[in-house]
mmCIF file of the N, C-alpha and C atoms, coordinates in Angstrom:
data_MODEL
# 
_entry.id   MODEL 
# 
loop_
_atom_site.group_PDB 
_atom_site.id 
_atom_site.type_symbol 
_atom_site.label_atom_id 
_atom_site.label_alt_id 
_atom_site.label_comp_id 
_atom_site.label_asym_id 
_atom_site.label_entity_id 
_atom_site.label_seq_id 
_atom_site.pdbx_PDB_ins_code 
_atom_site.Cartn_x 
_atom_site.Cartn_y 
_atom_site.Cartn_z 
_atom_site.occupancy 
_atom_site.B_iso_or_equiv 
_atom_site.pdbx_formal_charge 
_atom_site.auth_seq_id 
_atom_site.auth_comp_id 
_atom_site.auth_asym_id 
_atom_site.auth_atom_id 
_atom_site.pdbx_PDB_model_num 
ATOM 1   N N  . UNK A 1 1  ? 179.136 79.648 70.716 1.00 0.00 ? 1  UNK A N  1 
ATOM 2   C CA . UNK A 1 1  ? 180.246 79.002 71.322 1.00 0.00 ? 1  UNK A CA 1 
ATOM 3   C C  . UNK A 1 1  ? 179.706 77.556 71.525 1.00 0.00 ? 1  UNK A C  1 
ATOM 4   N N  . UNK A 1 2  ? 180.346 76.588 70.909 1.00 0.00 ? 2  UNK A N  1 
ATOM 5   C CA . UNK A 1 2  ? 179.918 75.316 71.018 1.00 0.00 ? 2  UNK A CA 1 
ATOM 6   C C  . UNK A 1 2  ? 180.254 74.668 72.430 1.00 0.00 ? 2  UNK A C  1 
ATOM 7   N N  . UNK A 1 3  ? 180.020 73.453 72.605 1.00 0.00 ? 3  UNK A N  1 
ATOM 8   C CA . UNK A 1 3  ? 179.782 72.748 73.753 1.00 0.00 ? 3  UNK A CA 1 
ATOM 9   C C  . UNK A 1 3  ? 181.777 72.646 74.396 1.00 0.00 ? 3  UNK A C  1 
ATOM 10  N N  . UNK A 1 4  ? 182.404 72.254 73.225 1.00 0.00 ? 4  UNK A N  1 
ATOM 11  C CA . UNK A 1 4  ? 183.620 72.083 73.564 1.00 0.00 ? 4  UNK A CA 1 
ATOM 12  C C  . UNK A 1 4  ? 184.541 73.255 74.080 1.00 0.00 ? 4  UNK A C  1 
ATOM 13  N N  . UNK A 1 5  ? 183.875 74.364 73.211 1.00 0.00 ? 5  UNK A N  1 
ATOM 14  C CA . UNK A 1 5  ? 184.553 75.820 73.282 1.00 0.00 ? 5  UNK A CA 1 
ATOM 15  C C  . UNK A 1 5  ? 184.359 76.409 74.789 1.00 0.00 ? 5  UNK A C  1 
ATOM 16  N N  . UNK A 1 6  ? 182.905 76.190 75.425 1.00 0.00 ? 6  UNK A N  1 
ATOM 17  C CA . UNK A 1 6  ? 182.656 76.352 76.667 1.00 0.00 ? 6  UNK A CA 1 
ATOM 18  C C  . UNK A 1 6  ? 183.456 75.552 77.937 1.00 0.00 ? 6  UNK A C  1 
ATOM 19  N N  . UNK A 1 7  ? 183.598 74.395 77.367 1.00 0.00 ? 7  UNK A N  1 
ATOM 20  C CA . UNK A 1 7  ? 184.303 73.580 78.357 1.00 0.00 ? 7  UNK A CA 1 
ATOM 21  C C  . UNK A 1 7  ? 185.815 74.153 78.468 1.00 0.00 ? 7  UNK A C  1 
ATOM 22  N N  . UNK A 1 8  ? 186.277 74.193 77.420 1.00 0.00 ? 8  UNK A N  1 
ATOM 23  C CA . UNK A 1 8  ? 187.615 74.858 77.536 1.00 0.00 ? 8  UNK A CA 1 
ATOM 24  C C  . UNK A 1 8  ? 187.917 76.235 77.972 1.00 0.00 ? 8  UNK A C  1 
ATOM 25  N N  . UNK A 1 9  ? 186.820 76.860 78.070 1.00 0.00 ? 9  UNK A N  1 
ATOM 26  C CA . UNK A 1 9  ? 186.731 78.508 78.734 1.00 0.00 ? 9  UNK A CA 1 
ATOM 27  C C  . UNK A 1 9  ? 186.426 78.166 80.216 1.00 0.00 ? 9  UNK A C  1 
ATOM 28  N N  . UNK A 1 10 ? 185.727 76.923 80.472 1.00 0.00 ? 10 UNK A N  1 
ATOM 29  C CA . UNK A 1 10 ? 185.272 76.983 81.739 1.00 0.00 ? 10 UNK A CA 1 
ATOM 30  C C  . UNK A 1 10 ? 186.795 76.268 82.493 1.00 0.00 ? 10 UNK A C  1 
ATOM 31  N N  . UNK A 1 11 ? 187.495 75.679 81.894 1.00 0.00 ? 11 UNK A N  1 
ATOM 32  C CA . UNK A 1 11 ? 188.758 75.336 82.343 1.00 0.00 ? 11 UNK A CA 1 
ATOM 33  C C  . UNK A 1 11 ? 189.701 76.263 82.622 1.00 0.00 ? 11 UNK A C  1 
ATOM 34  N N  . UNK A 1 12 ? 189.471 77.155 81.577 1.00 0.00 ? 12 UNK A N  1 
ATOM 35  C CA . UNK A 1 12 ? 190.600 78.400 81.657 1.00 0.00 ? 12 UNK A CA 1 
ATOM 36  C C  . UNK A 1 12 ? 190.413 79.163 82.859 1.00 0.00 ? 12 UNK A C  1 
ATOM 37  N N  . UNK A 1 13 ? 189.031 79.519 82.979 1.00 0.00 ? 13 UNK A N  1 
ATOM 38  C CA . UNK A 1 13 ? 188.833 80.404 84.108 1.00 0.00 ? 13 UNK A CA 1 
ATOM 39  C C  . UNK A 1 13 ? 188.973 79.809 85.481 1.00 0.00 ? 13 UNK A C  1 
ATOM 40  N N  . UNK A 1 14 ? 188.845 78.311 85.518 1.00 0.00 ? 14 UNK A N  1 
ATOM 41  C CA . UNK A 1 14 ? 189.121 77.545 86.726 1.00 0.00 ? 14 UNK A CA 1 
ATOM 42  C C  . UNK A 1 14 ? 190.805 77.736 87.132 1.00 0.00 ? 14 UNK A C  1 
ATOM 43  N N  . UNK A 1 15 ? 191.495 77.461 85.897 1.00 0.00 ? 15 UNK A N  1 
ATOM 44  C CA . UNK A 1 15 ? 192.998 77.617 86.469 1.00 0.00 ? 15 UNK A CA 1 
ATOM 45  C C  . UNK A 1 15 ? 193.315 78.968 86.810 1.00 0.00 ? 15 UNK A C  1 
ATOM 46  N N  . UNK A 1 16 ? 192.748 79.851 86.037 1.00 0.00 ? 16 UNK A N  1 
ATOM 47  C CA . UNK A 1 16 ? 193.118 81.386 86.258 1.00 0.00 ? 16 UNK A CA 1 
ATOM 48  C C  . UNK A 1 16 ? 192.773 81.819 88.119 1.00 0.00 ? 16 UNK A C  1 
ATOM 49  N N  . UNK A 1 17 ? 191.474 81.195 88.369 1.00 0.00 ? 17 UNK A N  1 
ATOM 50  C CA . UNK A 1 17 ? 191.018 81.373 89.495 1.00 0.00 ? 17 UNK A CA 1 
ATOM 51  C C  . UNK A 1 17 ? 192.042 80.617 90.753 1.00 0.00 ? 17 UNK A C  1 
ATOM 52  N N  . UNK A 1 18 ? 192.573 79.656 90.219 1.00 0.00 ? 18 UNK A N  1 
ATOM 53  C CA . UNK A 1 18 ? 193.538 79.143 91.301 1.00 0.00 ? 18 UNK A CA 1 
ATOM 54  C C  . UNK A 1 18 ? 195.016 79.844 91.247 1.00 0.00 ? 18 UNK A C  1 
ATOM 55  N N  . UNK A 1 19 ? 195.136 80.513 90.200 1.00 0.00 ? 19 UNK A N  1 
ATOM 56  C CA . UNK A 1 19 ? 196.606 81.266 89.989 1.00 0.00 ? 19 UNK A CA 1 
ATOM 57  C C  . UNK A 1 19 ? 196.569 82.816 90.250 1.00 0.00 ? 19 UNK A C  1 
ATOM 58  N N  . UNK A 1 20 ? 195.809 83.559 89.831 1.00 0.00 ? 20 UNK A N  1 
ATOM 59  C CA . UNK A 1 20 ? 195.738 84.929 90.100 1.00 0.00 ? 20 UNK A CA 1 
ATOM 60  C C  . UNK A 1 20 ? 194.418 85.559 90.266 1.00 0.00 ? 20 UNK A C  1 
ATOM 61  N N  . UNK A 1 21 ? 193.345 84.709 90.518 1.00 0.00 ? 21 UNK A N  1 
ATOM 62  C CA . UNK A 1 21 ? 191.804 85.019 90.564 1.00 0.00 ? 21 UNK A CA 1 
ATOM 63  C C  . UNK A 1 21 ? 191.092 85.461 89.355 1.00 0.00 ? 21 UNK A C  1 
ATOM 64  N N  . UNK A 1 22 ? 189.883 85.906 89.737 1.00 0.00 ? 22 UNK A N  1 
ATOM 65  C CA . UNK A 1 22 ? 189.010 86.280 88.704 1.00 0.00 ? 22 UNK A CA 1 
ATOM 66  C C  . UNK A 1 22 ? 188.557 87.616 88.960 1.00 0.00 ? 22 UNK A C  1 
ATOM 67  N N  . UNK A 1 23 ? 188.087 88.332 87.747 1.00 0.00 ? 23 UNK A N  1 
ATOM 68  C CA . UNK A 1 23 ? 187.619 89.598 88.247 1.00 0.00 ? 23 UNK A CA 1 
ATOM 69  C C  . UNK A 1 23 ? 186.121 89.236 88.286 1.00 0.00 ? 23 UNK A C  1 
ATOM 70  N N  . UNK A 1 24 ? 185.045 90.348 88.593 1.00 0.00 ? 24 UNK A N  1 
ATOM 71  C CA . UNK A 1 24 ? 183.767 90.216 88.853 1.00 0.00 ? 24 UNK A CA 1 
ATOM 72  C C  . UNK A 1 24 ? 183.352 89.587 87.390 1.00 0.00 ? 24 UNK A C  1 
ATOM 73  N N  . UNK A 1 25 ? 183.529 90.167 86.413 1.00 0.00 ? 25 UNK A N  1 
ATOM 74  C CA . UNK A 1 25 ? 183.018 89.736 85.359 1.00 0.00 ? 25 UNK A CA 1 
ATOM 75  C C  . UNK A 1 25 ? 183.313 88.348 84.779 1.00 0.00 ? 25 UNK A C  1 
ATOM 76  N N  . UNK A 1 26 ? 184.463 87.971 85.008 1.00 0.00 ? 26 UNK A N  1 
ATOM 77  C CA . UNK A 1 26 ? 184.946 86.366 84.819 1.00 0.00 ? 26 UNK A CA 1 
ATOM 78  C C  . UNK A 1 26 ? 184.048 85.619 85.804 1.00 0.00 ? 26 UNK A C  1 
ATOM 79  N N  . UNK A 1 27 ? 183.868 86.236 87.075 1.00 0.00 ? 27 UNK A N  1 
ATOM 80  C CA . UNK A 1 27 ? 183.327 85.226 87.907 1.00 0.00 ? 27 UNK A CA 1 
ATOM 81  C C  . UNK A 1 27 ? 181.728 85.102 87.432 1.00 0.00 ? 27 UNK A C  1 
ATOM 82  N N  . UNK A 1 28 ? 181.116 85.949 86.766 1.00 0.00 ? 28 UNK A N  1 
ATOM 83  C CA . UNK A 1 28 ? 180.026 85.976 86.340 1.00 0.00 ? 28 UNK A CA 1 
ATOM 84  C C  . UNK A 1 28 ? 179.855 85.018 85.134 1.00 0.00 ? 28 UNK A C  1 
ATOM 85  N N  . UNK A 1 29 ? 181.046 85.441 84.319 1.00 0.00 ? 29 UNK A N  1 
ATOM 86  C CA . UNK A 1 29 ? 180.944 84.441 82.942 1.00 0.00 ? 29 UNK A CA 1 
ATOM 87  C C  . UNK A 1 29 ? 180.933 82.847 83.245 1.00 0.00 ? 29 UNK A C  1 
ATOM 88  N N  . UNK A 1 30 ? 182.124 82.703 84.321 1.00 0.00 ? 30 UNK A N  1 
ATOM 89  C CA . UNK A 1 30 ? 182.241 81.327 84.849 1.00 0.00 ? 30 UNK A CA 1 
ATOM 90  C C  . UNK A 1 30 ? 180.785 80.784 85.177 1.00 0.00 ? 30 UNK A C  1 
ATOM 91  N N  . UNK A 1 31 ? 180.208 81.381 85.829 1.00 0.00 ? 31 UNK A N  1 
ATOM 92  C CA . UNK A 1 31 ? 178.829 80.967 86.740 1.00 0.00 ? 31 UNK A CA 1 
ATOM 93  C C  . UNK A 1 31 ? 177.848 80.640 85.398 1.00 0.00 ? 31 UNK A C  1 
ATOM 94  N N  . UNK A 1 32 ? 177.860 81.556 84.513 1.00 0.00 ? 32 UNK A N  1 
ATOM 95  C CA . UNK A 1 32 ? 176.977 81.317 83.384 1.00 0.00 ? 32 UNK A CA 1 
ATOM 96  C C  . UNK A 1 32 ? 177.206 80.134 82.781 1.00 0.00 ? 32 UNK A C  1 
ATOM 97  N N  . UNK A 1 33 ? 178.689 79.874 82.380 1.00 0.00 ? 33 UNK A N  1 
ATOM 98  C CA . UNK A 1 33 ? 178.954 78.929 81.584 1.00 0.00 ? 33 UNK A CA 1 
ATOM 99  C C  . UNK A 1 33 ? 178.854 77.463 82.234 1.00 0.00 ? 33 UNK A C  1 
ATOM 100 N N  . UNK A 1 34 ? 179.027 77.659 83.529 1.00 0.00 ? 34 UNK A N  1 
ATOM 101 C CA . UNK A 1 34 ? 178.690 76.118 84.218 1.00 0.00 ? 34 UNK A CA 1 
ATOM 102 C C  . UNK A 1 34 ? 177.456 75.905 84.254 1.00 0.00 ? 34 UNK A C  1 
ATOM 103 N N  . UNK A 1 35 ? 176.491 76.904 84.444 1.00 0.00 ? 35 UNK A N  1 
ATOM 104 C CA . UNK A 1 35 ? 175.040 76.552 84.423 1.00 0.00 ? 35 UNK A CA 1 
ATOM 105 C C  . UNK A 1 35 ? 174.488 76.185 83.029 1.00 0.00 ? 35 UNK A C  1 
ATOM 106 N N  . UNK A 1 36 ? 175.059 76.683 82.074 1.00 0.00 ? 36 UNK A N  1 
ATOM 107 C CA . UNK A 1 36 ? 174.744 76.274 80.614 1.00 0.00 ? 36 UNK A CA 1 
ATOM 108 C C  . UNK A 1 36 ? 175.145 74.526 80.367 1.00 0.00 ? 36 UNK A C  1 
ATOM 109 N N  . UNK A 1 37 ? 176.479 74.422 81.111 1.00 0.00 ? 37 UNK A N  1 
ATOM 110 C CA . UNK A 1 37 ? 177.287 73.051 80.813 1.00 0.00 ? 37 UNK A CA 1 
ATOM 111 C C  . UNK A 1 37 ? 176.287 71.933 81.651 1.00 0.00 ? 37 UNK A C  1 
ATOM 112 N N  . UNK A 1 38 ? 175.658 72.473 82.797 1.00 0.00 ? 38 UNK A N  1 
ATOM 113 C CA . UNK A 1 38 ? 175.027 71.458 83.635 1.00 0.00 ? 38 UNK A CA 1 
ATOM 114 C C  . UNK A 1 38 ? 173.652 71.146 82.897 1.00 0.00 ? 38 UNK A C  1 
ATOM 115 N N  . UNK A 1 39 ? 172.934 72.195 82.454 1.00 0.00 ? 39 UNK A N  1 
ATOM 116 C CA . UNK A 1 39 ? 171.771 72.072 81.688 1.00 0.00 ? 39 UNK A CA 1 
ATOM 117 C C  . UNK A 1 39 ? 171.905 71.345 80.571 1.00 0.00 ? 39 UNK A C  1 
ATOM 118 N N  . UNK A 1 40 ? 173.291 71.308 79.961 1.00 0.00 ? 40 UNK A N  1 
ATOM 119 C CA . UNK A 1 40 ? 173.372 70.406 78.692 1.00 0.00 ? 40 UNK A CA 1 
ATOM 120 C C  . UNK A 1 40 ? 173.400 68.978 79.066 1.00 0.00 ? 40 UNK A C  1 
ATOM 121 N N  . UNK A 1 41 ? 174.242 68.596 80.225 1.00 0.00 ? 41 UNK A N  1 
ATOM 122 C CA . UNK A 1 41 ? 174.351 67.377 80.785 1.00 0.00 ? 41 UNK A CA 1 
ATOM 123 C C  . UNK A 1 41 ? 173.014 66.776 81.133 1.00 0.00 ? 41 UNK A C  1 
ATOM 124 N N  . UNK A 1 42 ? 172.025 67.621 81.660 1.00 0.00 ? 42 UNK A N  1 
ATOM 125 C CA . UNK A 1 42 ? 170.836 67.092 82.165 1.00 0.00 ? 42 UNK A CA 1 
ATOM 126 C C  . UNK A 1 42 ? 170.265 67.000 81.126 1.00 0.00 ? 42 UNK A C  1 
ATOM 127 N N  . UNK A 1 43 ? 169.930 67.649 79.933 1.00 0.00 ? 43 UNK A N  1 
ATOM 128 C CA . UNK A 1 43 ? 169.265 67.211 78.695 1.00 0.00 ? 43 UNK A CA 1 
ATOM 129 C C  . UNK A 1 43 ? 169.764 66.119 78.065 1.00 0.00 ? 43 UNK A C  1 
ATOM 130 N N  . UNK A 1 44 ? 170.996 65.817 77.756 1.00 0.00 ? 44 UNK A N  1 
ATOM 131 C CA . UNK A 1 44 ? 171.574 64.958 77.505 1.00 0.00 ? 44 UNK A CA 1 
ATOM 132 C C  . UNK A 1 44 ? 171.098 63.390 77.920 1.00 0.00 ? 44 UNK A C  1 
ATOM 133 N N  . UNK A 1 45 ? 171.268 63.493 79.344 1.00 0.00 ? 45 UNK A N  1 
ATOM 134 C CA . UNK A 1 45 ? 170.846 62.341 80.238 1.00 0.00 ? 45 UNK A CA 1 
ATOM 135 C C  . UNK A 1 45 ? 169.501 62.145 80.233 1.00 0.00 ? 45 UNK A C  1 
ATOM 136 N N  . UNK A 1 46 ? 168.732 63.195 80.042 1.00 0.00 ? 46 UNK A N  1 
ATOM 137 C CA . UNK A 1 46 ? 167.096 62.895 79.987 1.00 0.00 ? 46 UNK A CA 1 
ATOM 138 C C  . UNK A 1 46 ? 166.660 62.409 78.777 1.00 0.00 ? 46 UNK A C  1 
ATOM 139 N N  . UNK A 1 47 ? 167.787 62.692 77.511 1.00 0.00 ? 47 UNK A N  1 
ATOM 140 C CA . UNK A 1 47 ? 167.523 61.983 76.245 1.00 0.00 ? 47 UNK A CA 1 
ATOM 141 C C  . UNK A 1 47 ? 167.783 60.701 76.161 1.00 0.00 ? 47 UNK A C  1 
ATOM 142 N N  . UNK A 1 48 ? 168.489 60.546 76.865 1.00 0.00 ? 48 UNK A N  1 
ATOM 143 C CA . UNK A 1 48 ? 169.297 58.901 77.144 1.00 0.00 ? 48 UNK A CA 1 
ATOM 144 C C  . UNK A 1 48 ? 168.245 58.013 77.775 1.00 0.00 ? 48 UNK A C  1 
ATOM 145 N N  . UNK A 1 49 ? 167.629 58.606 78.943 1.00 0.00 ? 49 UNK A N  1 
ATOM 146 C CA . UNK A 1 49 ? 166.715 57.902 79.713 1.00 0.00 ? 49 UNK A CA 1 
ATOM 147 C C  . UNK A 1 49 ? 165.325 57.716 79.110 1.00 0.00 ? 49 UNK A C  1 
ATOM 148 N N  . UNK A 1 50 ? 165.169 58.717 78.188 1.00 0.00 ? 50 UNK A N  1 
ATOM 149 C CA . UNK A 1 50 ? 163.773 58.680 77.612 1.00 0.00 ? 50 UNK A CA 1 
ATOM 150 C C  . UNK A 1 50 ? 163.758 57.508 76.596 1.00 0.00 ? 50 UNK A C  1 
ATOM 151 N N  . UNK A 1 51 ? 165.069 57.092 76.001 1.00 0.00 ? 51 UNK A N  1 
ATOM 152 C CA . UNK A 1 51 ? 165.281 56.122 74.953 1.00 0.00 ? 51 UNK A CA 1 
ATOM 153 C C  . UNK A 1 51 ? 165.186 54.634 75.522 1.00 0.00 ? 51 UNK A C  1 
ATOM 154 N N  . UNK A 1 52 ? 165.030 54.384 76.841 1.00 0.00 ? 52 UNK A N  1 
ATOM 155 C CA . UNK A 1 52 ? 165.152 53.121 77.440 1.00 0.00 ? 52 UNK A CA 1 
ATOM 156 C C  . UNK A 1 52 ? 164.034 52.352 77.240 1.00 0.00 ? 52 UNK A C  1 
ATOM 157 N N  . UNK A 1 53 ? 164.047 51.109 76.803 1.00 0.00 ? 53 UNK A N  1 
ATOM 158 C CA . UNK A 1 53 ? 162.668 50.487 76.775 1.00 0.00 ? 53 UNK A CA 1 
ATOM 159 C C  . UNK A 1 53 ? 163.073 49.284 77.752 1.00 0.00 ? 53 UNK A C  1 
ATOM 160 N N  . UNK A 1 54 ? 161.872 49.018 78.500 1.00 0.00 ? 54 UNK A N  1 
ATOM 161 C CA . UNK A 1 54 ? 162.036 48.022 79.542 1.00 0.00 ? 54 UNK A CA 1 
ATOM 162 C C  . UNK A 1 54 ? 161.220 46.717 79.025 1.00 0.00 ? 54 UNK A C  1 
ATOM 163 N N  . UNK A 1 55 ? 161.541 45.679 79.097 1.00 0.00 ? 55 UNK A N  1 
ATOM 164 C CA . UNK A 1 55 ? 160.655 44.308 78.894 1.00 0.00 ? 55 UNK A CA 1 
ATOM 165 C C  . UNK A 1 55 ? 160.042 44.022 80.354 1.00 0.00 ? 55 UNK A C  1 
ATOM 166 N N  . UNK A 1 56 ? 158.667 43.773 80.311 1.00 0.00 ? 56 UNK A N  1 
ATOM 167 C CA . UNK A 1 56 ? 158.102 43.258 81.411 1.00 0.00 ? 56 UNK A CA 1 
ATOM 168 C C  . UNK A 1 56 ? 157.767 41.821 81.473 1.00 0.00 ? 56 UNK A C  1 
ATOM 169 N N  . UNK A 1 57 ? 157.617 41.282 82.472 1.00 0.00 ? 57 UNK A N  1 
ATOM 170 C CA . UNK A 1 57 ? 157.683 39.840 82.815 1.00 0.00 ? 57 UNK A CA 1 
ATOM 171 C C  . UNK A 1 57 ? 156.800 39.004 81.496 1.00 0.00 ? 57 UNK A C  1 
ATOM 172 N N  . UNK A 1 58 ? 155.639 39.932 81.304 1.00 0.00 ? 58 UNK A N  1 
ATOM 173 C CA . UNK A 1 58 ? 154.703 39.580 80.249 1.00 0.00 ? 58 UNK A CA 1 
ATOM 174 C C  . UNK A 1 58 ? 155.121 39.539 78.932 1.00 0.00 ? 58 UNK A C  1 
ATOM 175 N N  . UNK A 1 59 ? 156.235 40.006 78.648 1.00 0.00 ? 59 UNK A N  1 
ATOM 176 C CA . UNK A 1 59 ? 156.714 40.122 77.315 1.00 0.00 ? 59 UNK A CA 1 
ATOM 177 C C  . UNK A 1 59 ? 156.467 41.723 76.800 1.00 0.00 ? 59 UNK A C  1 
ATOM 178 N N  . UNK A 1 60 ? 155.614 42.217 77.186 1.00 0.00 ? 60 UNK A N  1 
ATOM 179 C CA . UNK A 1 60 ? 155.570 43.554 76.672 1.00 0.00 ? 60 UNK A CA 1 
ATOM 180 C C  . UNK A 1 60 ? 156.609 44.239 77.094 1.00 0.00 ? 60 UNK A C  1 
ATOM 181 N N  . UNK A 1 61 ? 156.939 45.427 76.267 1.00 0.00 ? 61 UNK A N  1 
ATOM 182 C CA . UNK A 1 61 ? 157.737 46.248 76.258 1.00 0.00 ? 61 UNK A CA 1 
ATOM 183 C C  . UNK A 1 61 ? 157.298 47.591 76.416 1.00 0.00 ? 61 UNK A C  1 
ATOM 184 N N  . UNK A 1 62 ? 157.862 48.655 77.591 1.00 0.00 ? 62 UNK A N  1 
ATOM 185 C CA . UNK A 1 62 ? 157.321 49.939 77.919 1.00 0.00 ? 62 UNK A CA 1 
ATOM 186 C C  . UNK A 1 62 ? 158.610 50.870 77.761 1.00 0.00 ? 62 UNK A C  1 
ATOM 187 N N  . UNK A 1 63 ? 158.365 51.734 76.897 1.00 0.00 ? 63 UNK A N  1 
ATOM 188 C CA . UNK A 1 63 ? 159.588 53.018 76.688 1.00 0.00 ? 63 UNK A CA 1 
ATOM 189 C C  . UNK A 1 63 ? 159.232 53.858 78.054 1.00 0.00 ? 63 UNK A C  1 
ATOM 190 N N  . UNK A 1 64 ? 160.257 53.745 78.924 1.00 0.00 ? 64 UNK A N  1 
ATOM 191 C CA . UNK A 1 64 ? 160.208 54.752 79.887 1.00 0.00 ? 64 UNK A CA 1 
ATOM 192 C C  . UNK A 1 64 ? 160.251 56.430 79.841 1.00 0.00 ? 64 UNK A C  1 
ATOM 193 N N  . UNK A 1 65 ? 160.625 56.677 78.710 1.00 0.00 ? 65 UNK A N  1 
ATOM 194 C CA . UNK A 1 65 ? 160.407 58.415 78.378 1.00 0.00 ? 65 UNK A CA 1 
ATOM 195 C C  . UNK A 1 65 ? 159.002 58.622 78.141 1.00 0.00 ? 65 UNK A C  1 
ATOM 196 N N  . UNK A 1 66 ? 158.221 57.473 77.507 1.00 0.00 ? 66 UNK A N  1 
ATOM 197 C CA . UNK A 1 66 ? 156.989 57.666 77.220 1.00 0.00 ? 66 UNK A CA 1 
ATOM 198 C C  . UNK A 1 66 ? 156.105 57.493 78.553 1.00 0.00 ? 66 UNK A C  1 
ATOM 199 N N  . UNK A 1 67 ? 156.528 56.572 79.579 1.00 0.00 ? 67 UNK A N  1 
ATOM 200 C CA . UNK A 1 67 ? 155.822 56.398 80.731 1.00 0.00 ? 67 UNK A CA 1 
ATOM 201 C C  . UNK A 1 67 ? 156.048 57.291 81.783 1.00 0.00 ? 67 UNK A C  1 
ATOM 202 N N  . UNK A 1 68 ? 157.356 57.801 81.930 1.00 0.00 ? 68 UNK A N  1 
ATOM 203 C CA . UNK A 1 68 ? 157.616 58.654 83.061 1.00 0.00 ? 68 UNK A CA 1 
ATOM 204 C C  . UNK A 1 68 ? 158.000 60.196 82.569 1.00 0.00 ? 68 UNK A C  1 
ATOM 205 N N  . UNK A 1 69 ? 158.382 60.574 81.451 1.00 0.00 ? 69 UNK A N  1 
ATOM 206 C CA . UNK A 1 69 ? 159.109 61.485 80.662 1.00 0.00 ? 69 UNK A CA 1 
ATOM 207 C C  . UNK A 1 69 ? 158.106 62.778 80.754 1.00 0.00 ? 69 UNK A C  1 
ATOM 208 N N  . UNK A 1 70 ? 156.966 62.669 80.731 1.00 0.00 ? 70 UNK A N  1 
ATOM 209 C CA . UNK A 1 70 ? 155.866 63.877 80.937 1.00 0.00 ? 70 UNK A CA 1 
ATOM 210 C C  . UNK A 1 70 ? 155.805 64.539 82.228 1.00 0.00 ? 70 UNK A C  1 
ATOM 211 N N  . UNK A 1 71 ? 156.132 63.745 83.276 1.00 0.00 ? 71 UNK A N  1 
ATOM 212 C CA . UNK A 1 71 ? 156.171 64.171 84.599 1.00 0.00 ? 71 UNK A CA 1 
ATOM 213 C C  . UNK A 1 71 ? 156.992 65.365 84.889 1.00 0.00 ? 71 UNK A C  1 
ATOM 214 N N  . UNK A 1 72 ? 156.747 66.254 85.824 1.00 0.00 ? 72 UNK A N  1 
ATOM 215 C CA . UNK A 1 72 ? 157.720 67.209 86.141 1.00 0.00 ? 72 UNK A CA 1 
ATOM 216 C C  . UNK A 1 72 ? 158.534 66.801 87.358 1.00 0.00 ? 72 UNK A C  1 
ATOM 217 N N  . UNK A 1 73 ? 159.586 66.993 87.521 1.00 0.00 ? 73 UNK A N  1 
ATOM 218 C CA . UNK A 1 73 ? 160.437 66.788 88.891 1.00 0.00 ? 73 UNK A CA 1 
ATOM 219 C C  . UNK A 1 73 ? 160.931 67.814 89.387 1.00 0.00 ? 73 UNK A C  1 
ATOM 220 N N  . UNK A 1 74 ? 159.747 69.139 89.607 1.00 0.00 ? 74 UNK A N  1 
ATOM 221 C CA . UNK A 1 74 ? 160.321 70.225 90.345 1.00 0.00 ? 74 UNK A CA 1 
ATOM 222 C C  . UNK A 1 74 ? 160.286 70.162 91.940 1.00 0.00 ? 74 UNK A C  1 
# 
């Protein structure tokens, strides 16, 4: 299932939860899909941030992904 399909399914489950409610299986599916979606958003954001270059006052350029990307944020 690609990202667009997952988003569509998340929305379907949300709307169903507001009208008729979800079965336990649907609630579990919704939770898994939401976790996958959030993980995807975080990965995309990290990839974007890792590609930011900052120019220092002395003219040198530092890639923030190389400088901070290896640190664990647990």
